[in-house]
C-alpha positions as CSV (number, residue, x, y, z in Angstrom):
1,M,28.6,26.1,-3.4
2,G,27.4,28.5,-6.0
3,G,24.6,28.2,-8.4
4,D,26.5,26.0,-10.8
5,A,25.6,22.4,-10.3
6,F,28.2,19.7,-9.9
7,G,28.1,17.0,-12.5
8,F,28.0,13.3,-12.1
9,N,31.6,12.3,-12.7
10,W,33.8,9.2,-12.5
11,L,34.1,9.4,-8.7
12,D,30.4,9.3,-8.3
13,A,30.2,6.3,-10.7
14,V,32.8,4.5,-8.7
15,V,30.8,5.0,-5.5
16,V,27.6,3.7,-7.1
17,I,29.3,0.7,-8.6
18,A,31.1,-0.1,-5.3
19,Y,27.7,0.0,-3.6
20,F,26.1,-2.3,-6.1
21,V,29.0,-4.8,-5.9
22,G,29.3,-4.6,-2.1
23,V,25.6,-5.1,-1.3
24,T,25.1,-7.8,-3.9
25,A,28.2,-9.7,-2.7
26,F,27.1,-9.4,0.9
27,G,23.6,-10.5,0.1
28,L,24.9,-13.6,-1.8
29,W,27.2,-14.4,1.0
30,V,24.4,-14.4,3.6
31,A,22.2,-16.3,1.1
32,R,24.0,-19.5,2.0
33,R,21.8,-19.9,5.0
34,A,18.5,-20.1,3.0
35,R,18.2,-23.8,2.2
36,T,14.6,-24.5,3.1
37,S,11.3,-22.8,2.3
38,D,10.9,-21.7,6.0
39,A,14.4,-20.2,6.0
40,Y,13.6,-18.5,2.7
41,F,10.2,-17.1,3.7
42,R,10.7,-16.6,7.5
43,G,14.4,-16.8,8.2
44,E,13.4,-19.7,10.5
45,R,12.3,-17.0,13.0
46,K,15.8,-16.6,14.4
47,F,16.6,-12.9,13.8
48,G,17.9,-10.9,16.8
49,W,16.2,-7.7,17.9
50,W,18.9,-5.5,16.1
51,I,18.2,-7.3,12.8
52,M,14.5,-6.8,13.3
53,V,15.0,-3.1,13.9
54,G,17.0,-2.8,10.7
55,Q,14.6,-4.9,8.8
56,S,11.6,-2.8,9.9
57,F,13.4,0.5,9.3
58,G,14.8,-0.5,6.0
59,T,11.6,-2.1,4.6
60,G,9.4,0.7,5.9
61,T,11.6,3.5,4.4
62,H,11.4,4.0,0.7
63,A,13.1,6.4,-1.7
64,E,9.8,8.2,-2.5
65,M,9.4,9.2,1.2
66,P,12.2,11.8,1.4
67,V,11.1,13.0,-2.1
68,A,7.5,13.4,-1.0
69,Q,8.2,14.8,2.4
70,A,10.8,17.4,1.2
71,G,8.4,18.3,-1.6
72,A,5.4,18.8,0.8
73,T,7.6,20.8,3.2
74,F,9.0,22.9,0.4
75,H,5.4,23.9,-0.6
76,G,3.6,24.1,2.7
77,G,6.1,24.4,5.6
78,F,7.4,22.1,8.3
79,S,3.9,21.2,9.5
80,C,3.5,19.1,6.4
81,I,5.7,16.6,8.3
82,W,2.4,15.0,9.4
83,Y,2.0,13.5,6.0
84,Q,4.8,11.1,7.1
85,W,4.2,11.5,10.8
86,K,0.6,10.3,10.4
87,N,1.8,7.0,12.0
88,M,3.7,8.8,14.8
89,L,0.7,8.9,17.1
90,V,0.0,5.2,16.5
91,T,3.5,3.8,16.7
92,P,3.2,2.8,20.3
93,F,0.3,0.5,19.3
94,Y,2.8,-1.5,17.2
95,W,4.1,-2.8,20.5
96,L,0.7,-4.2,21.2
97,T,-0.1,-5.7,17.8
98,A,3.3,-7.2,16.9
99,P,2.7,-10.5,18.9
100,W,-0.5,-11.2,16.9
101,Y,1.6,-12.3,13.9
102,R,4.1,-14.5,15.7
103,R,1.5,-16.3,17.7
104,S,-0.4,-17.1,14.6
105,E,2.4,-19.6,13.6
106,R,1.8,-18.7,9.9
107,T,4.0,-17.6,7.1
108,T,1.6,-15.1,5.5
109,I,-1.2,-12.9,6.6
110,G,-3.3,-14.6,3.9
111,E,-3.0,-17.8,6.0
112,I,-4.1,-15.9,9.1
113,V,-7.1,-14.6,7.2
114,E,-7.9,-18.1,6.0
115,D,-7.7,-19.4,9.6
116,R,-10.0,-16.7,10.8
117,Y,-12.6,-16.4,8.0
118,G,-12.1,-19.5,5.7
119,R,-10.4,-20.2,2.4
120,A,-12.4,-17.8,0.2
121,M,-11.5,-14.8,2.2
122,G,-7.9,-15.9,2.4
123,L,-7.9,-16.0,-1.4
124,I,-9.3,-12.5,-1.6
125,Y,-6.7,-11.1,0.8
126,S,-3.9,-12.8,-1.2
127,L,-5.1,-11.2,-4.4
128,F,-5.0,-7.8,-2.6
129,A,-1.5,-8.6,-1.2
130,M,0.1,-9.3,-4.5
131,S,-1.6,-6.1,-6.0
132,Y,-0.3,-4.1,-3.0
133,F,3.3,-5.3,-3.6
134,I,3.1,-4.5,-7.3
135,L,1.6,-1.0,-6.7
136,N,4.0,-0.2,-3.9
137,Q,7.1,-1.2,-5.9
138,G,5.9,1.0,-8.8
139,V,5.6,4.0,-6.4
140,M,9.1,3.3,-5.0
141,L,10.7,3.0,-8.4
142,Q,9.1,6.3,-9.5
143,G,10.4,8.0,-6.4
144,A,14.0,6.8,-7.0
145,G,13.8,7.9,-10.6
146,K,12.8,11.4,-9.7
147,V,15.6,11.9,-7.3
148,I,18.4,10.2,-9.3
149,S,17.5,12.2,-12.4
150,A,17.4,15.5,-10.6
151,A,20.5,14.9,-8.4
152,S,22.7,14.0,-11.4
153,G,21.3,16.9,-13.5
154,G,20.1,14.3,-16.1
155,A,23.6,12.9,-16.5
156,V,22.4,9.5,-15.2
157,S,19.5,7.7,-16.8
158,S,17.1,6.8,-14.0
159,N,15.9,3.8,-16.1
160,E,19.4,2.4,-16.3
161,V,19.9,2.7,-12.6
162,V,16.5,1.2,-11.9
163,I,17.4,-1.8,-14.1
164,A,20.7,-2.2,-12.2
165,M,19.0,-1.8,-8.9
166,T,16.3,-4.4,-9.8
167,G,18.9,-6.8,-11.1
168,A,21.0,-6.6,-7.9
169,F,18.2,-7.2,-5.3
170,L,16.6,-9.8,-7.4
171,L,19.9,-11.7,-7.6
172,Y,20.6,-11.9,-3.8
173,S,16.9,-12.2,-2.9
174,Y,16.3,-15.0,-5.3
175,F,19.0,-17.1,-3.6
176,G,18.9,-15.9,-0.1
177,G,15.2,-15.0,0.6
178,L,14.4,-13.3,3.9
179,V,17.8,-14.1,5.3
180,A,19.6,-12.1,2.7
181,S,16.9,-9.4,2.7
182,A,17.0,-8.9,6.5
183,Y,20.7,-8.6,6.8
184,T,21.1,-6.3,3.8
185,D,18.2,-4.3,5.2
186,F,20.3,-3.7,8.3
187,V,23.3,-2.6,6.4
188,Q,21.3,-0.4,4.0
189,G,19.5,1.1,6.9
190,L,22.7,2.8,7.8
191,L,22.9,4.4,4.4
192,I,19.3,5.5,4.7
193,I,20.2,7.5,7.8
194,V,23.0,9.1,5.9
195,L,20.5,9.9,3.2
196,S,18.2,11.6,5.7
197,F,20.8,14.1,7.1
198,M,23.7,14.5,4.7
199,L,22.2,17.6,2.9
200,I,21.4,19.5,6.0
201,P,24.9,21.0,7.0
202,L,25.7,21.8,3.4
203,G,22.3,23.4,2.9
204,L,22.5,25.5,6.1
205,R,25.8,26.8,5.1
206,E,24.3,27.8,1.7
207,V,21.4,29.8,3.2
208,G,23.2,31.4,6.1
209,G,22.4,28.8,8.9
210,F,19.2,28.6,10.8
211,A,19.1,32.3,11.1
212,G,19.2,32.7,7.4
213,L,16.5,30.1,7.0
214,H,14.1,32.0,9.3
215,A,15.0,35.3,7.6
216,T,14.1,33.9,4.2
217,L,11.0,31.9,4.7
218,P,7.6,32.9,6.2
219,A,7.2,32.4,10.0
220,D,4.5,29.9,9.6
221,F,6.9,27.6,7.7
222,F,8.4,26.7,11.1
223,L,5.3,25.7,12.9
224,I,4.7,22.0,14.0
225,Y,1.1,22.6,13.3
226,S,-0.2,25.2,10.7
227,E,-3.2,25.8,8.5
228,R,-0.8,26.4,5.6
229,S,-0.1,22.7,5.4
230,Q,-3.9,22.1,4.9
231,L,-3.6,19.4,7.6
232,D,-6.2,20.1,10.2
233,A,-6.8,18.0,13.3
234,F,-9.4,15.9,11.5
235,T,-7.1,15.2,8.6
236,I,-4.2,14.2,11.0
237,A,-6.6,11.9,12.9
238,M,-7.7,10.2,9.6
239,L,-4.1,9.8,8.5
240,A,-3.4,8.2,11.9
241,I,-6.3,5.7,11.5
242,N,-5.2,5.1,8.0
243,G,-1.7,4.2,9.3
244,L,-2.8,2.0,12.3
245,V,-5.5,0.0,10.5
246,G,-3.5,-0.2,7.3
247,I,-0.3,-1.5,8.8
248,C,-2.1,-4.4,10.4
249,A,-3.1,-5.6,7.0
250,Q,0.0,-4.7,5.0
251,P,1.2,-8.1,3.7
252,H,4.8,-7.7,4.9
253,T,3.8,-6.8,8.4
254,L,4.0,-10.5,9.5
255,T,7.6,-10.5,8.3
256,M,8.4,-7.4,10.4
257,C,6.8,-8.8,13.5
258,A,7.1,-12.6,13.4
259,T,10.5,-13.5,12.2
260,G,12.5,-12.6,15.4
261,R,13.7,-15.2,17.8
262,S,11.2,-14.0,20.4
263,E,8.0,-12.0,20.7
264,R,10.0,-9.1,22.3
265,A,12.4,-9.0,19.3
266,G,9.4,-8.5,17.0
267,R,7.9,-5.8,19.3
268,V,11.2,-3.9,19.5
269,G,11.9,-4.3,15.8
270,Q,8.5,-3.1,14.6
271,T,8.1,-0.3,17.1
272,Y,11.6,1.2,17.2
273,G,12.5,0.5,13.6
274,N,9.6,2.7,12.7
275,M,10.6,5.2,15.5
276,I,14.0,5.7,13.8
277,K,12.1,6.5,10.6
278,R,10.1,9.2,12.5
279,V,13.4,10.8,13.5
280,C,14.7,10.6,9.9
281,T,11.5,12.4,8.7
282,I,12.7,15.5,10.6
283,G,15.8,15.5,8.3
284,W,13.6,15.2,5.2
285,A,11.3,18.0,6.3
286,L,14.3,20.2,7.2
287,T,15.8,19.5,3.7
288,G,12.5,20.7,2.2
289,L,12.8,24.0,4.1
290,I,16.4,24.4,3.0
291,A,15.4,23.9,-0.6
292,A,12.6,26.4,-0.3
293,A,15.1,29.0,1.1
294,M,17.6,28.3,-1.7
295,V,15.0,28.8,-4.4
296,A,13.7,31.9,-2.7
297,R,17.1,33.5,-2.3
298,R,18.0,32.8,-6.0
299,G,14.6,34.0,-7.3
300,L,14.0,30.6,-9.0
301,A,10.9,28.4,-9.3
302,L,10.7,24.6,-9.5
303,D,8.4,22.8,-11.9
304,H,7.0,20.6,-9.2
305,P,7.5,20.6,-5.4
306,E,8.6,17.0,-5.5
307,D,11.7,18.2,-7.4
308,A,12.9,19.9,-4.2
309,F,15.0,17.0,-2.9
310,G,16.7,16.3,-6.2
311,Y,17.4,20.1,-6.6
312,A,19.1,20.3,-3.3
313,C,21.2,17.2,-4.1
314,K,22.3,18.7,-7.4
315,E,23.1,22.1,-6.0
316,L,24.8,21.1,-2.8
317,L,26.7,17.9,-3.4
318,G,30.3,17.7,-4.8
319,P,32.1,14.9,-6.6
320,G,31.7,11.6,-4.9
321,F,28.9,12.8,-2.7
322,I,26.3,12.7,-5.5
323,G,27.3,9.1,-6.0
324,L,26.9,8.5,-2.3
325,M,23.5,10.1,-2.4
326,V,22.4,7.9,-5.3
327,A,23.7,4.9,-3.4
328,C,21.6,5.9,-0.4
329,I,18.5,6.3,-2.5
330,L,19.1,2.9,-4.0
331,A,19.6,1.4,-0.6
332,A,16.2,2.8,0.5
333,N,14.5,1.1,-2.4
334,M,16.5,-2.1,-2.6
335,S,16.0,-2.9,1.1
336,T,12.2,-2.6,0.6
337,C,11.9,-4.3,-2.8
338,S,14.0,-7.2,-1.6
339,T,11.6,-7.9,1.3
340,F,8.6,-7.3,-0.9
341,M,9.9,-9.8,-3.5
342,V,10.3,-12.5,-0.8
343,N,6.8,-11.8,0.6
344,T,5.2,-11.8,-2.8
345,G,6.7,-15.2,-3.5
346,A,5.5,-16.4,-0.1
347,I,1.9,-15.3,-0.8
348,F,1.8,-16.9,-4.2
349,T,3.4,-20.1,-3.0
350,R,1.6,-20.6,0.3
351,N,-1.8,-19.2,-0.7
352,F,-2.1,-20.3,-4.3
353,F,0.4,-22.9,-5.4
354,K,0.2,-25.1,-2.2
355,I,-3.6,-24.9,-2.0
356,Y,-4.8,-25.0,-5.6
357,V,-2.0,-26.4,-7.7
358,R,0.2,-28.8,-5.7
359,P,-1.2,-29.5,-2.2
360,G,1.4,-32.3,-1.8
361,A,4.4,-30.2,-3.0
362,S,7.8,-31.0,-1.5
363,D,9.7,-28.3,0.4
364,R,12.1,-28.1,-2.6
365,E,9.2,-27.3,-4.9
366,L,7.8,-24.7,-2.5
367,L,11.3,-23.1,-2.4
368,L,11.6,-22.9,-6.2
369,T,8.1,-21.7,-6.7
370,G,8.7,-18.9,-4.1
371,R,11.8,-17.8,-5.9
372,V,10.4,-17.8,-9.4
373,S,7.0,-16.2,-8.5
374,G,8.7,-13.5,-6.5
375,V,10.8,-12.5,-9.5
376,A,7.9,-12.5,-11.9
377,L,5.5,-10.4,-9.8
378,T,8.3,-8.0,-8.9
379,L,8.8,-7.3,-12.7
380,L,5.1,-6.2,-12.8
381,G,5.9,-3.5,-10.3
382,V,8.5,-2.2,-12.7
383,L,5.8,-1.9,-15.4
384,F,3.4,-0.1,-13.0
385,A,6.1,2.5,-12.2
386,L,5.6,3.9,-15.7
387,T,2.0,5.0,-14.8
388,V,2.7,6.8,-11.4
389,K,2.3,10.5,-11.7
390,S,2.5,11.7,-8.1
391,V,4.7,10.0,-5.6
392,L,2.9,11.3,-2.5
393,H,-0.6,10.4,-3.7
394,G,0.6,7.0,-5.0
395,F,2.2,6.3,-1.6
396,L,-0.9,7.3,0.3
397,F,-3.1,5.3,-2.0
398,T,-1.3,2.0,-1.3
399,E,-1.6,2.6,2.5
400,T,-5.3,3.5,2.1
401,I,-6.3,0.3,0.3
402,A,-4.4,-1.6,3.0
403,A,-6.6,0.3,5.6
404,Y,-9.8,-0.9,3.9
405,M,-8.6,-4.5,4.0
406,G,-7.5,-3.8,7.6
407,I,-11.1,-3.4,8.7
408,M,-11.6,-7.2,8.4
409,V,-8.1,-8.0,9.7
410,V,-8.3,-5.9,12.8
411,G,-12.0,-6.7,13.3
412,G,-11.1,-10.4,13.2
413,F,-8.5,-10.0,16.0
414,L,-10.6,-7.8,18.2
415,W,-14.1,-9.2,17.8
416,K,-14.9,-12.9,17.9
417,R,-18.3,-12.5,16.3
418,A,-16.9,-11.1,13.1
419,N,-17.5,-13.5,10.2
420,R,-16.6,-14.0,6.6
421,F,-19.9,-12.4,5.4
422,G,-19.2,-9.3,7.4
423,A,-15.6,-9.2,6.2
424,A,-16.6,-9.4,2.5
425,A,-19.3,-6.7,3.1
426,A,-16.6,-4.5,4.7
427,I,-14.3,-4.7,1.7
428,L,-17.1,-4.0,-0.8
429,A,-18.5,-1.1,1.2
430,S,-15.2,0.6,1.9
431,F,-13.8,0.3,-1.6
432,G,-17.2,1.1,-3.2
433,T,-17.6,4.3,-1.0
434,Y,-14.1,5.4,-1.7
435,Y,-14.4,5.3,-5.5
436,A,-18.0,6.5,-5.5
437,L,-17.2,9.7,-3.6
438,N,-14.0,10.4,-5.5
439,W,-15.6,9.8,-8.8
440,A,-18.5,12.1,-7.9
441,E,-16.0,14.9,-7.0
442,A,-13.5,14.4,-9.7
443,G,-15.9,13.7,-12.5
444,H,-13.8,10.8,-13.8
445,L,-12.8,7.3,-12.8
446,T,-9.2,6.4,-12.2
447,L,-7.1,4.0,-10.1
448,I,-5.3,6.6,-7.9
449,Y,-7.1,9.7,-6.6
450,K,-5.6,12.5,-4.5
451,W,-5.9,11.4,-0.8
452,Q,-8.6,13.4,1.0
453,A,-9.7,12.9,4.6
454,A,-13.5,13.1,4.1
455,P,-13.8,10.3,1.5
456,F,-11.4,8.1,3.5
457,A,-13.4,8.7,6.7
458,W,-16.7,7.8,5.0
459,A,-15.2,4.7,3.4
460,M,-13.8,3.5,6.7
461,L,-17.1,4.2,8.5
462,A,-19.1,2.3,5.8
463,G,-16.7,-0.7,6.0
464,T,-16.8,-0.8,9.8
465,V,-20.6,-0.6,9.9
466,M,-21.0,-3.3,7.3
467,L,-18.6,-5.6,9.2
468,I,-20.6,-5.3,12.3
469,A,-24.1,-5.3,10.9
470,V,-23.6,-8.2,8.4
471,S,-21.7,-10.3,10.9
472,L,-24.6,-9.9,13.4
473,L,-27.2,-10.7,10.7
474,T,-25.5,-13.9,9.4
475,P,-24.4,-17.2,11.0
476,P,-21.2,-16.9,13.1
477,E,-18.0,-18.8,12.3
478,S,-17.8,-22.3,13.6
479,E,-17.0,-22.5,17.3
480,A,-14.0,-24.7,16.7
481,R,-12.5,-22.2,14.3
482,I,-12.9,-19.3,16.8
483,V,-11.6,-21.3,19.8
484,E,-8.5,-22.5,17.9
485,F,-7.7,-19.1,16.5
486,F,-8.0,-17.2,19.8
487,D,-6.3,-20.0,21.8
488,R,-3.2,-19.4,19.7
489,M,-3.4,-15.7,20.5
490,A,-3.6,-16.5,24.2
491,R,-0.4,-18.6,24.3
492,S,3.2,-17.5,24.2
493,S,5.2,-18.4,21.1
494,D,8.5,-18.1,22.8
495,V,9.1,-21.9,22.9
496,E,11.1,-24.4,20.9
497,D,9.4,-25.7,17.7
498,G,7.0,-28.4,18.7
499,A,7.0,-27.7,22.4
500,P,3.8,-27.0,24.3
501,R,2.9,-23.3,24.3
502,P,2.0,-22.0,27.8
503,L,-0.7,-19.4,28.5
504,A,1.0,-16.0,28.0
505,D,-0.6,-14.4,31.1
506,E,1.5,-16.6,33.3
507,S,4.6,-14.7,32.2
508,G,3.0,-11.2,31.8
509,G,2.4,-11.6,28.1
510,A,-1.4,-11.4,27.9
511,L,-2.5,-9.2,25.0
512,L,-4.1,-6.0,26.0
513,L,-6.1,-5.3,22.8
514,L,-7.4,-8.9,22.5
515,D,-9.0,-8.5,25.9
516,L,-11.0,-5.5,24.8
517,P,-14.5,-7.2,24.9
518,G,-14.0,-8.0,28.6
519,W,-13.0,-4.6,29.9
520,S,-16.4,-4.1,31.6
521,R,-16.1,-7.1,33.8
522,S,-14.5,-6.8,37.3
523,A,-12.6,-10.1,36.8
524,R,-10.9,-8.5,33.8
525,W,-9.0,-6.1,36.2
526,R,-7.8,-8.7,38.7
527,G,-4.0,-9.0,38.4
528,F,-4.1,-6.7,35.4
529,L,-0.6,-5.4,35.6
530,R,0.9,-8.8,36.3
531,R,-0.9,-10.4,33.3
532,H,-0.3,-7.5,30.9
533,R,3.2,-6.4,32.1
534,E,4.9,-6.7,28.7
535,D,2.2,-4.7,26.9
536,V,1.8,-2.0,29.6
537,V,5.5,-1.2,30.2
538,G,6.4,-1.3,26.5
539,F,3.4,0.9,25.5
540,V,4.2,3.6,28.1
541,L,7.9,3.7,27.1
542,A,6.9,4.0,23.4
543,W,4.7,7.0,24.2
544,A,7.6,8.6,26.0
545,V,9.8,8.2,22.9
546,V,7.1,9.7,20.8
547,A,6.9,12.8,23.1
548,L,10.7,13.2,22.9
549,T,10.7,13.0,19.1
550,I,8.1,15.7,18.8
551,V,10.0,17.9,21.2
552,L,13.1,17.3,19.2
553,A,11.4,18.5,16.0
554,W,10.0,21.6,17.8
555,A,13.4,22.4,19.1
556,V,15.0,22.1,15.7
557,V,12.7,24.5,13.9
558,R,13.1,27.0,16.8
559,V,16.8,27.3,16.3
560,G,17.7,30.6,14.9
561,A,14.2,32.1,15.3
């Protein structure tokens, strides 16, 4: 593999076209099952655990992630993996939070917020949710454009591919909703795994194996934790909080947790779908090191670190394999955009159309509205893509605004005294502090600032303090609202539709986090393991997998040292 780049030829085009035709045909074939609004928005809550894993992995993995991670590692070494691994240390908590969403018996998180805080707060959250989807899709499209353009040496227009990609997922998602989205996510997840590792053996051969990698790059490029990455312990902690609180409020989280045929299917899907992503991140980070070694050995320089992944693709892949890489990148985006489109339609239909426009709408009207609104709002994401400058900062921004909304969402689950006034104050305080501090430092006002730990921490603290203080100083939510909300959380949802729901502690399914206020009472600990068996066992096993994944990463970077 010399320095001459391979071109994007007819074989690559065949591979990409075959991917488009195959995934679209499969999506349309599966779409036959989506004949009601519940099937379209929730898949009738009948997905098995393996589909839930594929859905969570496919939706949570976007094309900008390998771009951003390889770029960060290319510039600052392997320890920059914590930009993506920020959720590694909170992934076990997904096992604990996943049942919240299924037990709510709702279609959107906007409806959950309305149940907890009232209609006005549900409306505010829903406006955020649609903005989140538009912003996120813009970042994903920009990430795909960067890689495709670099990988093909400019032979393929990223705009043309983005249009084809958008047309394909809109087509099968329009007809099939979450059913088509979930099953294509599973298939495309296999391609994402290929995307994560296919460059590594070719790159290692190019740089002389792991020994050549170590001989070319500085020693601190191979540390799991290093000051070179500019990620100190405080920054990693803030990234972890960003990830944990943020994911609880990300509007597609309900789909990831609540559409399985059982609570355990949702737990397994959300926890281990994301765990697979953590393993793939090792591949992205190693690709960044390989690109750094290639550039150093050739005496070259890249215009931007985020060009590293595309550079490696262009230099290492031969005929047909560039097409496969482009197909993998498209799979990473299409799997996520498809889910986002369905969720955007659900938010608009359930939280706007059904409430404010047509309260008596038939199921057929809800289905049509979900389809049309999902398409329209997705197209706004395409327009936003044109304004994204940095994929990494854009990605972190969308997760950060979710964390600020997450203060009221998580607070509403954990603290019965939280009310709508405190929730509104938390939103204003966190967003206001974030923009005030960044404006003061940067000297100008813009939508997306570079993510920094200190402004984020102050914004989260301000929002949390205001949630608590204002809630205590204002009237509580009605007792009936609170009792109904938390009674649903205390009952298992693993029953047939319409059947009475038993208390979950009878089957070991009591929720650990929702019992937090009672931890100081002795009665709280009687029969603890029996009542919380599902939470405790799953939580411990998830931490064991986290430890094994970190050890695996450490072992990989030590090879050849």
